[in-house]
Backbone as JSON, one array per atom type, in Angstrom:
{
  "sequence": "XXXXXXXXXXXXXXXXXXXXXXXXXXXXXXXXXXXXXXXXXXXXXXXXXXXXXXXXXXXXXXXXXXXXXXXXXXXXXXXXXXXXXXXXXXXXXXXXXXXXXXXXXXXXXXXXXXXXXX",
  "N": [[75.91, 77.35, 105.8], [72.62, 76.0, 107.32], [70.21, 75.3, 105.12], [67.47, 73.61, 105.21], [67.77, 71.25, 106.27], [70.1, 71.05, 104.15], [73.5, 71.57, 103.43], [75.05, 74.46, 102.87], [76.31, 77.41, 101.04], [75.99, 80.97, 102.31], [75.84, 82.99, 100.38], [75.31, 81.42, 98.08], [72.36, 81.3, 98.99], [71.82, 83.7, 99.45], [71.84, 84.71, 96.81], [70.33, 83.13, 95.4], [67.42, 83.38, 96.5], [67.51, 86.14, 95.47], [67.46, 86.05, 92.98], [65.97, 84.3, 92.07], [67.11, 81.74, 91.03], [68.15, 78.84, 91.65], [72.09, 78.69, 91.75], [74.07, 76.59, 90.61], [76.96, 74.8, 90.64], [78.53, 72.76, 89.47], [77.35, 72.81, 86.78], [77.82, 74.97, 86.19], [77.07, 77.26, 86.83], [77.84, 79.8, 88.69], [77.78, 81.52, 91.54], [79.11, 84.74, 92.17], [80.97, 87.89, 93.5], [80.55, 91.28, 93.46], [82.08, 92.93, 94.31], [86.26, 92.73, 96.8], [85.6, 91.21, 99.25], [85.47, 87.98, 100.16], [83.94, 87.41, 102.53], [82.03, 88.9, 101.87], [78.28, 89.29, 101.53], [76.23, 90.89, 101.03], [73.54, 91.51, 99.67], [73.19, 93.51, 97.66], [75.57, 93.07, 96.13], [75.94, 90.94, 95.72], [75.97, 88.32, 92.81], [74.72, 86.33, 89.74], [77.2, 84.53, 87.29], [78.2, 83.16, 84.28], [80.31, 80.09, 84.67], [82.33, 80.52, 83.08], [82.45, 83.4, 82.06], [83.2, 83.86, 84.7], [86.3, 83.43, 83.77], [86.39, 84.65, 80.96], [86.0, 86.93, 82.28], [88.33, 87.66, 84.44], [90.33, 87.01, 82.44], [90.06, 89.1, 80.62], [90.54, 91.06, 82.54], [93.49, 90.72, 83.72], [94.14, 89.2, 86.13], [94.09, 85.93, 87.7], [91.86, 84.38, 89.74], [92.03, 85.92, 91.95], [93.57, 87.7, 94.66], [97.07, 88.6, 93.95], [99.23, 89.47, 92.3], [101.83, 87.2, 90.41], [103.98, 88.45, 90.64], [103.24, 90.65, 93.19], [103.24, 88.45, 94.77], [106.09, 87.84, 94.41], [107.32, 90.45, 95.67], [106.05, 90.35, 98.49], [107.95, 87.6, 99.5], [110.17, 88.36, 99.25], [110.34, 90.96, 100.96], [109.26, 89.31, 103.7], [111.11, 87.7, 103.72], [113.07, 89.41, 104.51], [112.73, 91.04, 106.39], [111.98, 91.76, 110.66], [110.75, 90.59, 113.52], [107.49, 89.64, 113.28], [106.43, 90.63, 110.95], [104.84, 88.96, 109.44], [102.65, 89.67, 109.7], [102.62, 92.19, 110.01], [102.69, 93.19, 107.09], [99.89, 91.55, 106.36], [98.14, 93.24, 106.89], [98.84, 95.26, 105.88], [98.48, 94.77, 103.42], [95.48, 93.45, 103.66], [94.8, 90.51, 104.33], [94.33, 87.49, 105.92], [96.82, 87.0, 108.16], [97.45, 83.89, 107.41], [97.6, 84.02, 105.03], [99.48, 85.03, 104.32], [102.09, 83.37, 105.29], [101.33, 81.18, 103.98], [101.86, 82.14, 101.13], [104.56, 82.92, 101.92], [105.97, 80.24, 102.16], [105.51, 78.98, 99.87], [103.4, 77.43, 98.58], [100.86, 79.22, 97.45], [100.73, 81.09, 95.32], [102.42, 79.57, 93.61], [105.9, 79.53, 93.25], [107.71, 78.89, 90.4], [110.17, 79.7, 89.41], [112.45, 79.38, 89.89], [112.64, 76.58, 89.64], [113.65, 73.42, 88.19]],
  "CA": [[75.23, 77.46, 106.54], [72.34, 75.47, 106.85], [69.07, 75.01, 104.76], [65.93, 72.54, 104.84], [68.78, 70.07, 106.22], [71.23, 70.67, 103.97], [74.46, 72.56, 103.85], [74.63, 75.35, 101.49], [77.05, 78.38, 101.17], [75.48, 82.04, 102.34], [76.27, 83.28, 98.88], [74.45, 80.97, 97.35], [70.57, 81.14, 99.56], [71.41, 85.04, 99.0], [71.87, 84.68, 94.91], [68.49, 82.15, 94.9], [66.46, 84.62, 97.04], [67.73, 87.56, 94.82], [67.53, 85.64, 91.2], [65.29, 83.13, 92.21], [67.86, 80.92, 90.6], [69.22, 78.08, 92.35], [73.55, 78.66, 91.44], [74.52, 75.3, 90.52], [78.9, 74.8, 89.9], [78.45, 71.91, 88.74], [77.11, 73.19, 85.21], [78.39, 75.88, 85.25], [76.6, 78.91, 87.05], [78.39, 80.58, 89.9], [77.82, 82.91, 92.75], [80.3, 85.53, 92.96], [80.58, 89.08, 93.87], [81.01, 92.43, 92.7], [83.63, 93.42, 95.08], [87.04, 91.72, 96.64], [85.3, 90.76, 100.33], [84.51, 86.72, 100.49], [82.7, 87.49, 103.09], [80.94, 89.56, 102.09], [77.23, 89.03, 101.51], [75.66, 91.95, 100.66], [72.69, 91.51, 97.59], [73.47, 94.59, 96.16], [76.88, 93.17, 95.68], [75.77, 89.8, 94.78], [76.43, 88.34, 91.3], [75.43, 85.34, 89.57], [77.71, 84.32, 86.11], [78.45, 80.83, 84.39], [81.96, 79.9, 84.85], [83.09, 80.73, 81.12], [81.73, 83.95, 81.98], [84.25, 84.57, 85.57], [87.67, 82.86, 83.34], [86.85, 85.7, 80.87], [86.62, 88.63, 82.89], [89.58, 87.89, 84.55], [91.03, 86.99, 82.07], [90.6, 90.47, 80.37], [91.05, 91.77, 83.55], [94.97, 90.54, 83.73], [94.09, 88.9, 86.98], [93.15, 85.04, 87.66], [90.38, 85.22, 90.77], [93.53, 85.88, 92.9], [94.0, 88.86, 94.93], [97.51, 88.67, 93.75], [99.86, 88.87, 91.18], [102.71, 86.47, 91.02], [105.58, 89.95, 90.85], [103.17, 90.7, 94.48], [104.18, 87.56, 95.58], [107.41, 87.56, 94.67], [107.52, 90.9, 96.94], [105.93, 89.9, 99.89], [107.99, 86.89, 99.97], [111.73, 89.08, 100.11], [110.31, 91.73, 102.86], [108.98, 88.71, 104.4], [112.48, 86.96, 104.19], [113.85, 91.02, 105.52], [111.63, 91.48, 107.49], [111.92, 91.72, 111.9], [109.61, 90.17, 114.09], [106.23, 90.3, 113.0], [106.91, 91.06, 109.23], [103.65, 88.97, 108.94], [101.35, 90.52, 111.03], [102.5, 93.56, 109.03], [102.06, 92.37, 105.46], [98.85, 90.8, 106.59], [97.45, 94.38, 107.44], [98.8, 96.06, 104.47], [97.78, 93.98, 102.0], [94.41, 93.33, 103.9], [94.34, 89.48, 104.27], [94.53, 87.02, 106.95], [97.86, 86.49, 108.65], [97.71, 82.89, 107.4], [97.54, 83.87, 103.64], [101.13, 85.39, 104.11], [102.29, 81.98, 105.62], [100.96, 80.16, 102.86], [102.85, 82.32, 100.08], [105.71, 82.94, 102.23], [106.39, 78.76, 102.47], [105.6, 78.62, 98.65], [102.3, 76.62, 98.99], [100.17, 79.42, 96.98], [100.89, 82.2, 94.71], [104.15, 79.16, 93.31], [106.86, 80.7, 92.48], [107.9, 78.28, 89.84], [110.79, 80.03, 87.91], [114.32, 78.7, 90.47], [112.99, 75.15, 89.6], [114.47, 73.49, 86.94]],
  "C": [[73.75, 76.36, 106.36], [70.7, 75.32, 106.78], [68.14, 74.19, 104.32], [67.23, 70.97, 104.72], [69.74, 69.83, 105.59], [72.33, 72.05, 103.75], [74.6, 73.91, 102.49], [75.62, 77.19, 101.78], [75.27, 79.42, 101.39], [74.95, 82.63, 101.2], [75.5, 82.68, 97.96], [73.45, 80.67, 97.1], [71.01, 82.69, 98.7], [70.94, 85.26, 97.31], [70.66, 83.33, 94.84], [67.42, 82.95, 95.06], [66.3, 86.25, 96.24], [66.97, 87.38, 93.0], [66.69, 84.78, 91.21], [66.05, 82.31, 91.51], [69.18, 80.15, 91.26], [70.85, 77.83, 92.11], [73.89, 76.73, 91.49], [75.88, 75.29, 89.66], [78.81, 74.08, 89.35], [77.92, 71.48, 87.21], [77.09, 74.47, 85.04], [78.11, 77.23, 85.89], [76.72, 78.92, 88.61], [78.52, 81.85, 90.82], [79.09, 83.43, 92.81], [79.81, 87.11, 93.1], [81.75, 90.4, 93.11], [82.81, 93.02, 93.46], [84.94, 92.38, 95.77], [86.53, 90.95, 97.6], [84.78, 88.68, 100.14], [83.73, 86.45, 101.43], [82.05, 87.6, 102.97], [79.24, 89.15, 101.05], [75.75, 90.09, 101.39], [75.04, 91.87, 99.38], [73.22, 91.94, 96.97], [74.63, 93.86, 96.13], [77.4, 91.09, 94.95], [75.4, 88.89, 93.46], [76.21, 86.96, 91.03], [76.09, 85.5, 87.31], [77.74, 83.27, 86.44], [79.92, 81.0, 83.72], [82.87, 79.96, 83.96], [82.99, 81.98, 81.56], [82.86, 85.22, 82.88], [85.09, 84.41, 84.95], [87.56, 84.21, 82.27], [87.18, 87.11, 81.4], [87.9, 88.98, 83.94], [90.17, 87.21, 84.19], [91.51, 88.29, 80.94], [90.71, 91.91, 81.2], [93.13, 91.66, 83.86], [95.04, 89.99, 84.95], [93.22, 87.3, 87.3], [91.94, 85.27, 88.97], [91.42, 85.13, 92.5], [93.76, 87.09, 93.72], [95.63, 89.11, 94.31], [98.32, 88.27, 93.01], [101.4, 88.23, 91.25], [104.56, 87.55, 91.72], [105.09, 90.56, 92.79], [103.71, 89.85, 95.26], [105.14, 87.47, 96.07], [107.81, 88.75, 95.71], [107.28, 90.63, 99.06], [106.42, 88.75, 100.19], [109.49, 87.84, 100.18], [111.31, 90.24, 101.17], [110.06, 91.09, 103.85], [110.73, 88.5, 105.06], [113.29, 88.56, 105.09], [114.0, 91.39, 106.34], [112.08, 91.24, 109.43], [110.7, 91.19, 111.75], [108.4, 90.82, 113.87], [106.14, 90.69, 111.96], [105.22, 90.52, 108.59], [102.6, 89.35, 109.3], [101.32, 91.96, 109.59], [102.15, 93.52, 108.04], [100.3, 91.73, 105.69], [98.06, 91.95, 106.44], [97.43, 95.22, 106.45], [98.09, 95.8, 103.59], [96.07, 93.4, 102.31], [93.81, 91.72, 103.63], [95.21, 88.89, 105.37], [96.1, 86.61, 106.8], [98.76, 84.72, 107.75], [97.98, 82.84, 105.41], [99.0, 84.4, 103.01], [102.11, 84.81, 104.07], [102.49, 81.63, 104.48], [102.28, 80.71, 101.54], [104.26, 82.19, 100.34], [106.51, 81.45, 101.99], [105.79, 77.97, 101.04], [104.69, 77.95, 98.55], [100.6, 77.85, 98.16], [100.3, 80.2, 96.43], [102.55, 80.61, 94.08], [104.72, 79.75, 92.39], [107.72, 78.83, 91.88], [109.65, 78.64, 88.52], [112.37, 79.64, 88.35], [113.85, 76.95, 89.77], [113.36, 74.66, 87.94], [114.29, 71.89, 86.1]]
}
């Protein structure tokens, strides 16, 4: 969105309104959500964390800032390969992601599987 002639994310503007602090990712202050919905701008879900806190939380949770584990990505690739017409759309609906995300996983552009590399 544009605010005072400057492009900003809605999440950043909401966080500044809530906390009175302007998040600055270049100084290690990030806006994140308590839910997994990247489009969510519910003020109750917006939080400010340091980059190190976010990384620590992701590490302790056993996941990165990713929606899928590598095993899940491999399963998506396997099911896509074995599936019929429309499988990409069905997988996207099942996993609650955009079809483009499924196609990026299948094309090994996201969640790159390096187990077969030499």
